N, C-alpha and C positions, 0 to 999 in steps of 0.2 A: 660485233660486226654490224655494219649499217650499210644502207644503200644511199648514195648521194647523187645528185644530178648536176651536170654542168651544161650551160647553154653556150653554144658557139654558133653565132650567126642566128639562123632561124631553127636550127636543130638542137635537140636536147639529147644528151648521152648519160648513161648511168655507169656508175663505178661501185664496186663492192669494196668497203674500207674495212680492214681488220688490222689487228695489232699483232706483230711478230717480234717478240722480245721488246725492245724499246723503240722499235720502228713502227710507223703507220704505213701500211701498204695499200695502195689503190689498185684494184684489178678491174680492168676495162670489161663491161658487160655488153656494150653495144647501145643501139638506139633504146631510148626510154620505153618504147612500145615493142621492143624485141622480145622474142621468146624467152631468152635466158633471164632478163630483167624481170619480166612478169612472173615467171616461175619462182624466182627467189623472193619477190614481193608477196606472193601467195603463201610461201612457207613462212615468212616472217609474220604475216597477219594471223595465220593459223596458230603460231606460237604465243600469240598475245593473250590468249584465254584457253581453257580446256575446251576442246571440240565437243559438240553435241553427241557425236557418235560414241563418246567414252562416258556418257551419263551413267550407264549401269554400274561402272566401277565406283561411282560416288554416290551411292544410294542413301547414304546418311546425311547428306547436306545438299544444298541447292548449288548448281553450277555458278550461278551468278555471284555467290558469296565467296568463291575460291579465287584467290589471286595467284597467278603462276609465280610471281616473285616472292611474296610473303608466305605462301603455303607450300613451298618446294619440297620439303621433306615428306609431308602428308600426301602429296600427289605422287611422288616417287614410290613411296610405300605402297599406296594403292594399286598403282600400275604393275609393280613387280610382284605383288601378291596375287592379284586377280586378272591382270591384263593379258591380252594376246599379242601376236607379232605386230599387228598394226598399232596397238597402243605403245608397244615398246619402240617402234620406229618414230612415233610422234614424240615419245619421252627423249630419245637420243638426239632429235633435232632441237629440242627446247633446252635441255640441260647438258652441260659438259660431262664427260665420263668421269672426271674426278669428283663431281658433285653427286653422281649416282653411287660411285664406290664409297664415298664418305657416308652416305645415308645407309648402305648396306652394313657398314662396320658399326655404326652408332645407333641404329634404330632398334627399339625394343617391341615394335609392333609387327615386324615381319615374322612369318611362321618359320620354323627351323628348316623345313623343307625347301621353302622358297629361298631363304637365305643361302643355304648350301648350293642350290642350283645357280643362283646368280653369282656367287662367289667364283664358281668355276666358269661360268659364261663370260664374265668380265675379267678373268684372270687375276683375281685378287689372291695374293699368296698368304698374307698374314690376316687371319680372321679374328685376331684378339686386339 
């Protein structure tokens, strides 16, 4: 997903661009300064790095050294093992459900109790 802007005359308009199958879909958000466009831009900006409010989950490393793209499995494991509902909401906004489920199935660092709970939560049938 991305946000693009188009200028028509003196006004700028924003569109949310996503891929549905092989098609690229543009969804109109309104004015570039509109509430909906600003809200999505804030969510995307927050997803670029681990937020400061989640610092306690990553006590063993500095937040500045964690890349949301490169360290996805590490971040998902920490949030699922030690996070709260706010951390889970952030996690599901940043990573797709299939990436979280894949980590649940492949991770060796999650506790058995956490893994069992999240397998039920995300509706994963095959734990092997």
